[in-house]
C-alpha positions in Angstrom: -1.1 -18.2 2.4 0.2 -16.3 -0.6 0.5 -12.5 -0.4 1.2 -10.5 -3.6 2.6 -7.0 -3.7 2.5 -5.7 -7.3 5.3 -3.4 -8.3 5.4 -1.0 -11.2 7.7 1.8 -12.4 8.0 4.6 -9.8 6.5 2.8 -6.8 7.3 4.1 -3.3 9.8 1.8 -1.5 8.3 1.9 2.0 4.8 1.3 0.7 5.9 -2.1 -0.5 8.7 -3.0 1.9 6.9 -1.9 5.1 4.0 -4.4 4.7 6.5 -7.0 3.4 8.5 -6.8 6.6 5.4 -7.4 8.7 3.5 -9.9 6.6 6.5 -12.0 5.7 6.7 -12.9 9.4 3.2 -14.4 9.6 3.2 -18.1 10.1 2.7 -19.9 6.8 2.9 -16.8 4.7 4.7 -16.4 1.4 5.1 -12.9 0.1 5.9 -12.3 -3.5 6.7 -9.1 -5.4 4.9 -9.4 -8.7 4.5 -7.4 -11.8 2.7 -7.3 -15.1 5.9 -8.5 -16.7 9.1 -9.8 -14.9 11.8 -7.2 -14.9 13.5 -4.4 -12.9 11.2 -1.8 -11.4 12.5 1.5 -10.0 11.1 3.4 -7.1 9.9 7.0 -7.4 13.2 8.3 -6.2 14.9 6.4 -9.0 17.7 5.4 -6.5 16.4 1.9 -5.7 15.2 -0.9 -7.9 13.7 -4.4 -7.4 14.2 -7.3 -9.8 10.8 -8.9 -10.0 10.8 -12.5 -11.2 7.1 -13.3 -10.8 4.3 -12.1 -13.1 0.7 -11.6 -12.4 -0.2 -14.8 -14.3 2.0 -16.8 -11.9 0.1 -16.1 -8.7 -3.4 -16.6 -7.2 -2.9 -14.6 -4.0 -5.0 -14.8 -0.9 -4.0 -11.3 0.0 -3.3 -8.4 -2.3 -1.3 -5.3 -1.1 -1.1 -2.5 -3.7 1.6 0.1 -2.9 1.5 3.7 -3.9 4.0 6.0 -5.7 4.1 8.4 -8.6 3.6 5.5 -10.9 0.1 4.9 -9.7 -1.1 7.7 -11.9 -0.2 5.6 -14.9 -1.3 2.2 -13.4 -4.7 3.5 -12.6 -5.3 3.9 -16.3 -3.8 0.5 -17.3 -6.7 -1.7 -18.4 -4.9 -5.0 -18.0 -3.6 -4.3 -14.5 -7.0 -3.1 -13.4 -8.6 -6.3 -14.8 -6.0 -8.4 -12.8 -6.8 -6.4 -9.6 -10.5 -7.0 -10.1 -10.0 -10.8 -10.7 -7.7 -11.1 -7.7 -10.2 -9.2 -5.5 -13.0 -11.5 -6.4 -11.2 -14.5 -4.8 -9.0 -12.7 -2.2 -9.3 -13.1 1.5 -8.1 -9.4 1.8 -7.5 -6.7 -0.7 -5.4 -3.8 0.6 -3.6 -0.7 -0.4 -1.0 1.7 0.9 -0.9 5.4 0.1 -1.9 6.1 -3.5 -2.3 2.4 -4.1 -5.9 3.3 -3.2 -6.2 5.1 -6.5 -5.6 1.8 -8.3 -8.2 0.1 -6.2 -10.6 2.9 -6.9 -10.0 2.7 -10.6 -10.6 -1.0 -10.5 -13.9 -0.5 -8.8 -12.9 -2.2 -5.6 -13.7 0.8 -3.5 -17.2 1.4 -4.9 -19.5 2.3 -2.0 -16.7 2.0 0.6 -14.8 4.4 2.8 -11.1 4.5 2.2 -8.0 6.4 2.9 -4.9 7.4 1.0 -2.1 10.0 1.1 -3.6 13.3 2.3 -2.7 15.1 -1.0 -4.8 12.6 -3.0 -8.0 12.2 -1.0 -9.9 14.1 -3.7 -9.3 11.1 -6.0 -11.6 8.9 -3.8 -15.4 8.9 -3.6 -15.6 8.4 0.2 -12.3 9.5 1.7 -11.6 9.2 5.4 -8.6 10.8 7.1 -7.4 7.9 9.3 -4.2 5.9 9.3 -6.1 2.6 8.5 -9.6 2.1 7.2 -11.2 -1.3 7.4 -14.2 -2.1 5.2 -14.8 -5.8 5.3 -12.0 -7.5 3.5 -10.8 -4.2 2.0 -8.2 -2.4 4.1 -6.6 0.9 3.0 -3.7 2.8 4.6 -2.8 6.5 4.5 0.5 7.7 3.3 3.7 5.6 3.1 4.5 4.7 6.8 0.8 3.9 7.5 1.4 0.7 5.5 3.2 -0.8 8.5 0.1 0.0 10.7 -2.1 -1.6 8.0 0.0 -4.7 7.9 -0.1 -5.1 11.6 -3.8 -4.6 11.6 -4.0 -7.3 9.0 -1.7 -9.6 10.9 -3.9 -9.4 13.9 -7.0 -10.3 11.8 -5.2 -13.3 10.4 -3.2 -14.7 13.3 -4.5 -12.9 16.4 -3.4 -9.9 18.4 -0.6 -11.7 20.2 1.2 -12.8 17.0 0.7 -9.2 15.6 2.3 -7.8 18.7 5.2 -10.2 18.5 5.8 -9.1 14.9 5.7 -5.5 16.0 8.2 -6.2 18.8 10.3 -8.2 16.4 10.7 -5.3 14.0 10.9 -2.9 17.0 8.1 -0.7 15.6 7.8 1.9 18.4 7.5 5.2 16.6 8.9 8.2 18.5 9.4 10.8 15.8 11.5 13.9 16.6 8.7 16.2 15.2 5.0 16.2 15.6 4.3 17.1 12.0 3.3 13.7 10.5 -0.2 14.8 9.4 -1.6 17.8 7.6 -3.5 18.7 10.7 -0.3 19.1 12.7 2.3 20.3 10.2 2.9 24.1 9.7 1.8 25.6 6.5 5.4 26.1 5.3 6.1 22.4 5.8 3.0 21.4 3.9 4.1 23.7 1.0 7.4 21.9 0.8 5.7 18.5 0.6 3.3 19.7 -2.1 6.1 21.2 -4.2 8.1 18.0 -3.9 5.1 15.9 -4.9 4.3 18.0 -7.9 7.9 17.7 -9.0 7.6 13.9 -9.1 4.4 13.8 -11.1 
């Protein structure tokens, strides 16, 4: 089972690495970071980079995981990348996204007629947005912002290998969230905190 995670300039690290940590532990799974062209791709913080050796043309993935990040606003207008996403989706077992990776799936037509989720700041980009951590629509599975990619990957792991294996992976990575603040969603966060997030997001784009 081949799983492809496409990277691009200004991707969000956890969007890609969170699902990688979960899905790479599935029995028989091979997870590849891929890109339109091999090379070094930096995250949206510019402080971390990944050297991608595998191109889109080198893979025929069973599962596609599209991460988000500031760079999606460019990728969602890149005709060749969107064509590749559509081609992969036609043959995939699952097509998934994390955070604003959903904007790329939307631009490729993958989300036509489907409910989906993304980062709360970008739900207006989707036709049928749903504010949930993970939204399952047949073989299309979308995750909300950043950390929700781990939830999505565990959901996917349970679909593929069963709940027991997914729980074992969860225990193996000790994913037992106990955040110090109850401000992880726009419904819970104070207005001043939301304003800080919006300002930081606008500074990146």
